[in-house]
C-alpha positions in Angstrom: -13.9 -0.4 -3.0 -11.3 2.2 -3.7 -10.4 3.0 -7.3 -7.1 1.8 -8.7 -5.1 4.8 -9.9 -2.0 2.9 -10.9 -1.7 -0.8 -11.7 1.5 -2.8 -12.3 1.3 -6.4 -13.7 4.2 -8.8 -14.1 6.7 -5.9 -14.2 10.3 -6.8 -14.5 13.4 -4.5 -15.0 16.7 -5.9 -16.3 19.8 -3.9 -16.8 22.3 -5.5 -19.2 26.0 -5.1 -19.0 28.7 -6.8 -21.1 29.3 -9.2 -18.2 25.7 -10.1 -17.1 22.0 -9.3 -17.0 21.0 -7.6 -13.7 17.5 -8.6 -12.7 16.4 -5.6 -10.5 12.7 -6.3 -10.5 11.0 -9.7 -11.0 7.3 -10.0 -12.0 6.0 -7.3 -9.7 2.3 -7.0 -9.3 1.0 -3.8 -7.5 -2.2 -1.8 -7.3 -2.1 1.8 -5.9 -5.6 2.7 -4.6 -7.1 6.2 -4.7 -6.5 8.2 -1.5 -4.5 5.4 0.3 -0.9 5.5 1.6 1.5 2.7 0.7 5.1 2.0 1.7 7.7 0.0 -0.1 10.6 -1.0 2.2 13.7 -3.1 1.8 17.5 -2.9 2.0 19.4 -0.3 0.1 20.0 -1.4 -3.5 17.1 -3.8 -3.7 15.3 -1.9 -6.5 13.0 0.4 -4.6 14.0 3.5 -6.4 13.8 1.7 -9.8 10.3 0.6 -9.0 9.3 4.2 -8.1 10.9 5.5 -11.3 8.9 3.1 -13.4 5.7 4.1 -11.6 6.6 7.8 -12.1 7.2 7.4 -15.8 10.9 8.2 -15.4 11.9 4.7 -16.5 10.2 1.9 -18.5 9.8 -1.7 -17.6 11.7 -4.4 -19.5 8.5 -6.4 -19.5 5.0 -6.3 -18.0 2.5 -3.4 -18.0 2.1 -0.2 -16.0 -1.4 1.3 -16.4 -2.5 4.7 -15.2 -6.1 4.7 -16.2 -6.1 4.0 -20.0 -2.4 5.1 -20.4 0.1 2.2 -20.8 3.3 3.8 -19.5 5.5 1.2 -21.2 4.1 2.1 -24.6 3.5 5.8 -24.1 5.3 8.5 -26.1 7.7 10.9 -24.5 5.1 13.6 -24.8 2.5 11.5 -23.1 5.0 10.6 -20.3 5.9 14.3 -19.8 2.2 15.1 -19.4 1.7 12.2 -17.0 4.6 13.4 -14.8 3.2 16.9 -14.8 -0.4 16.2 -14.1 -0.8 12.8 -12.5 2.4 12.4 -10.4 4.0 14.5 -7.7 7.6 13.7 -6.8 9.4 14.1 -3.4 13.0 12.9 -3.4 15.6 12.6 -0.6 17.4 15.6 -2.1 14.9 18.6 -2.4 16.2 19.7 -5.8 15.0 23.3 -5.2 16.4 26.0 -7.5 18.9 27.9 -5.5 18.1 31.3 -6.8 14.3 31.0 -6.5 12.4 31.7 -3.3 10.3 29.1 -1.6 7.2 30.5 -3.2 8.8 30.5 -6.7 10.0 27.0 -6.3 6.6 25.7 -5.1 4.7 27.4 -7.9 7.0 26.6 -10.8 5.4 23.3 -11.9 2.0 24.9 -12.0 3.2 28.0 -13.8 5.0 25.9 -16.4 1.9 23.8 -17.0 -0.7 26.6 -17.1 1.1 29.9 -17.7 -1.2 31.4 -15.1 1.2 33.2 -12.7 -1.5 34.6 -10.3 -3.3 31.2 -10.1 -0.1 29.3 -9.6 1.1 31.6 -6.9 -2.3 31.4 -5.1 -2.1 27.6 -4.9 1.5 27.6 -3.9 0.8 30.0 -1.1 -2.0 27.8 0.2 0.3 24.7 0.2 3.2 26.5 1.8 0.8 27.7 4.5 -0.4 24.1 4.9 3.2 22.9 5.6 3.9 25.8 8.0 6.0 28.0 5.8 3.8 31.1 5.3 6.5 33.2 7.0 9.3 31.8 4.7 7.8 32.6 1.3 10.6 34.9 0.2 13.4 32.8 1.5 15.8 31.1 -0.9 16.9 27.5 -0.1 20.2 28.7 1.5 18.1 30.5 4.1 16.0 27.5 4.9 16.8 24.5 7.1 16.9 21.0 5.7 13.4 20.2 7.0 12.0 23.4 5.6 13.5 22.7 2.2 11.7 19.3 2.2 8.5 21.0 3.1 8.8 23.3 0.1 9.4 20.1 -2.0 6.1 18.7 -0.6 4.3 21.8 -1.6 5.8 21.7 -5.0 4.8 18.1 -5.5 1.2 18.9 -4.7 0.8 22.2 -6.6 -0.7 20.5 -9.8 -3.1 18.4 -7.7 -1.6 15.0 -8.6 -3.4 11.8 -8.1 -0.3 10.1 -6.8 2.6 11.4 -4.8 5.8 9.3 -5.0 8.3 9.9 -2.2 11.7 8.4 -2.3 13.5 8.4 1.1 12.0 11.9 1.7 13.5 12.2 5.2 16.7 10.2 4.6 19.0 13.3 4.9 17.3 15.0 7.9 17.9 14.9 11.6 15.4 13.0 13.7 13.3 16.0 14.8 13.1 17.4 11.3 12.3 14.0 9.9 9.3 13.5 12.2 7.9 16.9 11.3 8.3 16.2 7.5 6.8 12.7 7.9 3.7 14.0 9.6 3.2 16.8 7.1 3.7 14.5 4.1 1.1 12.0 5.3 -1.4 14.6 6.4 -1.2 17.1 3.6 -1.3 14.4 0.9 -4.3 12.8 2.6 -6.1 16.1 2.9 -5.9 16.6 -0.8 -7.2 13.2 -1.6 -4.1 11.9 -3.3 -2.4 8.6 -3.0 1.0 8.4 -1.4 3.7 5.8 -2.3 6.6 6.0 0.1 9.9 4.2 -0.5 12.1 3.8 2.6 14.6 1.5 4.3 13.3 2.7 7.7 10.8 0.1 9.1 9.3 2.7 11.5 8.5 5.1 8.6 7.2 2.3 6.5 4.8 1.2 9.3 3.0 4.6 9.1 1.4 3.6 5.7 -2.0 2.0 5.4 -0.7 -0.6 3.0 2.9 -2.0 3.4 5.1 -3.9 0.9 8.6 -5.3 1.1 10.9 -5.6 -1.8 13.7 -8.3 -1.6 15.7 -9.8 -4.5 13.5 -8.0 -7.0 10.3 -9.6 -5.7 7.5 -7.6 -4.0 5.4 -9.0 -1.1 2.7 -7.6 1.2 3.8 -7.2 4.8 
């Protein structure tokens, strides 16, 4: 049986306003297995991104537990969460968030260099990953000189540069044309799998969600297996 790398139990998230309490997530149970791909689908605004943020240590649950090994994300210090986000999790968002004055190589290697301070080692790993996503001829290109699909491929390389256990992808092809989206999808699934990481993909696209090995649907804050 595959190891559980991330486990959520009875997780709820409530946002309180002066007028009301908004129950975004309700008693979510979820296990992310090592080396497996999972998708979480559902309509826009249903809480998918909130769930991904909690899994990534960017937000905390209102109640319930989120365990990454022995680390309880809900009780972790900010220092522990920063380390978790740097070493355990890789992020790919709908917007690439590349630094506009940095080349593809510099963007991809930056998380590794910030973590280790080893520029040659960080550059070597980033080059390997950019080659894996088909950008070996674009290493010195800044984001302005790359297409939308190429920017997302740099973002995939950047997400994997610290060898994370889990890659969290939030609508990673939502802003791309159909051809670019298909290319990025194929690379995302294949490159993550080749490196033995788990992939958790959030999308409102049923076709993309169907590519994952394990599929969930989120509606009215409640998660169910498809």
